[in-house]
C-alpha positions in Angstrom: -10.4 -19.1 46.8 -9.0 -19.1 42.9 -11.6 -22.4 42.6 -14.3 -19.7 43.1 -13.2 -17.4 40.5 -14.5 -17.8 36.4 -12.0 -17.4 33.9 -12.3 -13.9 33.9 -11.0 -14.0 37.3 -14.7 -13.2 38.7 -16.6 -14.7 41.4 -19.5 -16.1 40.2 -20.4 -18.8 37.0 -20.1 -17.6 33.8 -23.8 -18.1 33.1 -24.8 -15.4 36.5 -22.0 -12.9 34.9 -22.8 -10.3 32.5 -20.0 -9.0 30.3 -19.9 -6.3 27.6 -17.5 -6.8 24.5 -16.5 -4.0 22.7 -17.0 -5.3 19.3 -15.4 -3.2 16.4 -16.6 -5.7 13.4 -13.1 -7.1 12.9 -11.9 -11.0 13.8 -10.1 -10.0 17.0 -13.4 -8.1 19.4 -15.6 -11.2 17.4 -13.5 -13.7 18.3 -13.2 -12.3 22.2 -17.4 -11.9 22.2 -17.5 -15.9 20.6 -15.2 -17.2 23.4 -17.8 -15.8 26.0 -20.8 -16.7 24.6 -19.1 -20.5 24.5 -17.7 -21.0 27.5 -21.7 -19.3 28.9 -21.1 -16.0 30.1 -24.2 -13.5 29.5 -22.3 -11.5 26.5 -23.6 -7.9 25.4 -22.1 -6.7 21.9 -21.3 -3.1 21.9 -20.2 -0.9 18.9 -19.3 2.8 18.8 -20.4 5.1 15.8 -17.6 7.2 15.7 -17.9 9.6 12.3 -20.6 9.3 9.5 -22.2 6.5 8.6 -21.7 7.9 4.6 -18.5 9.2 4.6 -17.2 5.7 6.6 -18.8 3.0 4.8 -16.2 3.0 1.6 -13.8 3.3 3.7 -11.2 0.5 3.2 -8.3 0.0 5.5 -10.0 1.8 8.2 -11.1 0.9 11.9 -14.7 1.6 12.9 -16.5 2.0 9.1 -19.7 1.6 8.3 -18.8 -2.0 6.7 -17.0 -2.3 10.2 -20.7 -1.6 12.6 -22.4 -4.1 9.7 -19.6 -6.4 10.4 -20.5 -6.4 14.2 -24.3 -6.8 14.0 -23.5 -10.2 11.7 -21.5 -11.7 14.4 -23.7 -10.6 17.3 -26.8 -12.4 15.3 -25.0 -15.8 14.9 -23.5 -16.1 17.9 -27.3 -14.5 19.4 -26.0 -12.3 21.7 -27.6 -8.6 21.7 -25.9 -6.1 20.1 -26.0 -2.1 20.3 -24.9 0.7 18.3 -23.6 4.0 19.9 -23.9 7.0 18.5 -20.7 8.5 19.8 -20.1 11.2 17.0 -20.0 14.3 18.7 -18.0 13.0 21.9 -15.3 11.9 19.3 -14.6 14.5 17.3 -14.2 16.6 21.1 -12.1 14.1 22.6 -10.2 12.7 19.9 -10.1 14.5 16.4 -9.8 17.9 17.7 -7.0 17.2 19.8 -5.6 15.3 16.8 -5.7 18.7 14.8 -4.7 20.9 17.8 -1.2 19.0 18.4 -0.3 19.0 14.6 -0.8 22.9 14.4 1.6 23.1 17.3 3.9 21.4 15.7 3.4 17.9 17.7 2.9 14.9 16.2 -0.2 13.1 17.7 -1.0 9.6 18.3 -4.9 9.3 18.3 -5.5 5.7 19.1 -3.9 6.3 22.3 -6.3 9.5 23.3 -9.5 7.0 21.9 -8.7 3.9 23.9 -7.9 7.2 27.4 -11.4 8.7 26.9 -13.7 7.2 24.4 -12.9 3.8 24.8 -11.9 3.2 28.5 -14.0 5.8 29.9 -17.1 6.3 28.0 -17.6 2.9 26.8 -16.7 1.4 30.5 -19.4 4.0 31.8 -21.7 2.3 29.4 -20.4 -1.4 30.5 -21.1 -0.6 34.4 -24.6 0.7 33.4 -25.8 -1.9 32.1 -24.5 -4.1 35.5 -21.4 -5.8 34.0 -19.2 -7.2 36.0 -16.2 -6.5 33.1 -15.8 -4.7 29.8 -13.6 -7.4 27.4 -12.0 -6.0 23.9 -9.7 -8.1 21.4 -6.4 -6.2 22.4 -3.4 -7.8 22.1 -2.3 -7.6 26.2 -2.7 -9.1 29.1 -3.8 -8.3 32.6 -2.6 -10.8 35.5 -3.1 -10.7 39.1 0.7 -9.8 41.1 0.5 -9.7 44.7 -3.1 -8.8 44.8 -2.8 -6.4 42.4 -3.8 -6.2 38.8 -1.0 -5.6 36.3 -0.8 -4.9 33.2 1.6 -7.4 30.8 3.0 -7.2 27.4 0.8 -10.3 25.0 2.2 -13.8 24.0 2.1 -12.5 20.0 5.1 -9.8 19.9 4.1 -9.2 16.3 0.5 -8.1 18.0 2.0 -6.1 20.7 -0.6 -3.1 21.7 0.8 -1.9 25.0 2.4 1.2 23.0 -1.4 2.8 22.7 -2.7 1.5 26.1 -0.1 2.4 28.1 -2.4 5.4 29.9 -5.1 2.9 31.1 -5.4 3.1 35.1 -5.5 1.0 37.5 -9.0 1.4 38.2 -9.7 0.6 34.7 -7.7 -2.5 35.0 -9.7 -3.7 37.5 -12.4 -3.7 35.3 -11.1 -5.0 31.4 -10.5 -8.0 30.4 -8.0 -9.1 27.4 -8.7 -12.4 26.3 -6.6 -12.4 23.6 -3.7 -11.6 25.1 -2.2 -15.4 25.8 -2.7 -16.5 22.3 -1.5 -15.4 18.3 -3.4 -13.5 16.1 -3.0 -17.1 13.7 -4.8 -18.8 16.9 -7.4 -15.9 16.8 -8.4 -16.4 13.0 -8.5 -20.0 13.3 -10.8 -19.4 16.5 -12.9 -17.6 13.8 -13.0 -19.6 11.4 -14.0 -22.7 13.8 -16.4 -20.5 15.0 -17.9 -20.2 11.4 -17.5 -16.4 11.7 -17.7 -14.9 8.1 -15.3 -12.3 9.1 -12.2 -14.8 9.5 -10.2 -13.6 7.1 -11.2 -10.0 7.5 -7.8 -7.7 6.9 -6.8 -5.6 9.8 -7.0 -2.1 9.9 -4.1 0.1 8.4 -4.9 3.5 9.0 -6.3 5.6 11.5 -9.9 6.1 11.6 -10.9 9.1 10.7 -7.8 10.2 8.3 -8.8 9.4 4.6 -5.8 7.5 3.0 -3.7 8.8 5.6 -4.0 12.4 4.7 -4.1 14.0 8.0 -3.9 17.5 6.4 -7.3 17.1 5.1 -8.4 16.9 8.9 -6.3 19.6 9.9 -7.3 22.1 7.1 -10.9 21.6 7.3 -11.1 22.6 11.1 -7.8 24.6 11.1 -7.4 26.4 8.0 -4.8 29.1 9.3 -2.3 26.4 10.4 -1.6 26.6 6.2 0.0 29.9 6.5 2.9 29.9 4.8 6.6 31.1 6.3 10.0 30.5 6.6 12.5 27.2 6.2 15.5 27.6 8.2 18.5 25.7 9.1 19.9 25.6 12.4 21.5 28.9 12.1 18.9 30.4 11.2 19.6 31.0 7.6 16.4 31.5 5.7 16.6 28.2 2.8 13.4 28.8 1.7 9.6 29.1 2.0 6.6 26.2 3.2 3.0 26.4 2.6 2.5 25.4 6.2 4.0 24.1 9.6 1.2 21.0 9.8 1.9 20.0 6.4 5.1 18.9 8.3 6.3 15.8 10.7 9.9 15.8 12.6 12.0 13.6 10.4 10.3 14.1 7.4 13.1 14.9 4.5 10.9 14.4 1.0 8.7 17.6 -0.2 10.6 20.3 1.8 11.0 21.5 -1.6 15.0 23.1 -1.2 18.6 22.4 -2.9 20.9 21.6 -0.7 24.4 19.9 -1.1 23.4 17.3 1.9 20.0 15.4 2.1 18.0 17.6 4.9 15.3 16.8 7.4 13.0 18.2 9.7 14.3 18.5 13.0 12.2 21.0 14.6 9.2 23.0 14.0 8.0 26.4 15.5 4.5 27.3 15.5 4.7 30.8 17.2 7.4 32.0 14.6 5.8 30.0 11.8 9.2 28.2 10.7 10.4 24.8 9.8 14.1 24.3 11.1 15.6 21.8 9.0 19.2 19.9 9.2 21.6 16.7 8.8 20.3 13.6 9.8 22.6 13.5 12.9 20.9 16.9 14.0 17.8 14.3 14.6 19.4 12.3 17.6 18.3 12.8 21.0 18.9 10.6 24.1 16.8 12.6 26.6 13.1 13.4 26.6 10.7 15.4 29.1 7.8 14.0 29.6 4.2 15.0 30.7 0.8 13.3 31.6 2.8 10.2 32.9 0.8 7.0 33.7 2.5 5.0 36.5 1.8 1.2 37.2 4.5 0.3 38.7 5.3 -0.8 42.6 5.1 2.1 45.0 5.1 6.0 44.1 7.3 7.2 40.7 9.1 9.7 42.4 10.5 7.7 44.7 11.6 4.3 42.4 13.0 7.1 40.0 15.0 9.4 42.4 18.4 9.8 42.3 19.9 7.7 39.6 17.2 6.8 38.6 15.2 3.7 37.3 17.0 1.3 34.7 13.7 0.0 32.8 13.2 -0.4 28.9 11.4 2.0 27.3 9.5 2.6 23.8 8.9 5.9 21.2 7.9 3.8 18.4 5.1 0.8 18.6 6.6 -0.3 15.3 10.3 -0.7 17.4 11.1 -2.7 19.9 11.9 -1.4 23.5 15.5 -0.5 24.2 17.3 0.3 27.8 16.8 3.5 29.4 16.8 4.7 32.4 13.0 6.9 33.8 13.9 9.6 36.4 12.3 12.3 38.5 14.0 15.4 39.2 13.1 18.7 40.1 9.5 18.0 40.0 9.8 16.7 36.1 9.8 13.3 34.7 12.7 12.3 32.1 13.3 9.4 30.0 17.4 9.2 29.0 17.8 6.3 26.4 20.7 4.6 26.5 21.2 3.8 22.3 19.3 7.4 21.6 16.7 7.7 19.0 16.2 9.6 15.4 13.2 11.8 14.6 11.7 12.0 18.2 8.8 14.8 18.3 6.7 15.8 21.3 3.4 14.5 20.8 4.7 10.9 20.6 4.5 8.4 23.5 7.3 6.7 25.9 5.9 3.8 27.4 7.9 1.5 30.1 8.6 -1.4 30.7 10.8 -3.9 33.1 12.2 -5.6 30.5 12.6 -6.4 26.6 10.3 -9.8 26.8 6.8 -10.9 26.0 4.9 -10.8 28.9 6.7 -8.6 31.0 5.1 -5.7 32.6 4.1 -2.6 31.4 5.5 0.0 34.1 3.5 2.7 32.0 4.3 5.9 30.2 4.0 9.0 29.2 3.9 11.9 26.2 6.8 13.3 25.2 6.7 16.9 25.7 10.7 17.8 24.9 13.9 16.1 23.1 16.5 17.9 25.5 20.4 17.7 25.5 21.5 15.3 27.7 23.1 17.9 29.7 20.4 18.9 31.3 19.1 15.7 33.4 23.0 15.2 34.0 
């Protein structure tokens, strides 16, 4: 049976298999298009215009800019594949930018790249690919999906330094069946070398750094345009409720922040909680930022069985990641009274609602991604004892 499948695990010869490649204009997605075209697949490149060309074209360090669209067009022309640019500005604003701003005024720290993958890239773009009668949608993400016992599972990539599983935990089993990640089994250095071999001008192009719609990382500028009311002044208080100073809007602060508080104290103070309802920024010592247990919402489970069954009782031992830049740590996943909790054995400082908590079978390369959820709140461990 396996001999009848092509390199993407699909039936039929590459020449008879149409694949849509999500081309961002960067090195990774360009190489994916090049690899598949070289193997003989019928490749169609699709690039999404997510925000205004005029504003985007001069933006450095951000993905999906006007320059990126231009680069994607050039790569597609060089590879001699069809290429389409689709205007998704309105959809992107409603699905990603508006929720991003709303999260900040509610005292959360959102991760918009996860939302973008959930909505625009893996839902809307997937529909486009299916409308084009493509057998699969391929992307340049550093992640793997493999067939295990008849089920396609999401796995960490070979290149741990490029692991993008934190941003892809919300991928559903149905989406996994249709998605392909050709770069998951190679390193970034290998990808750049392939780009050079293909003669692609973008072989040395730098990776994007900023959130694509946030100029120079100033997220408050975006929020101010959509929700100017989020910058009403209020009190900065300590853990006992004593007023220490004034702030210029809750949306200007994030949990764990130390600089820019504008108050004098005998010890360093950090933002430990935000209360938009009362308009308060609560500060305390660094030790007050330590959290062991978080309650999750909107959990996506990719593991075997139902999460309610495997994580009951004493819970399920997993590895969990709270930040994309940190390695997974030992944790316990527990379902109790209909709520889903994760207890971090070593704890973590500065956890904020809105961040993601991603589950892994263990902390090794190429291990299974079991899913994850968004942090609803950090709770005392005694509540889930």
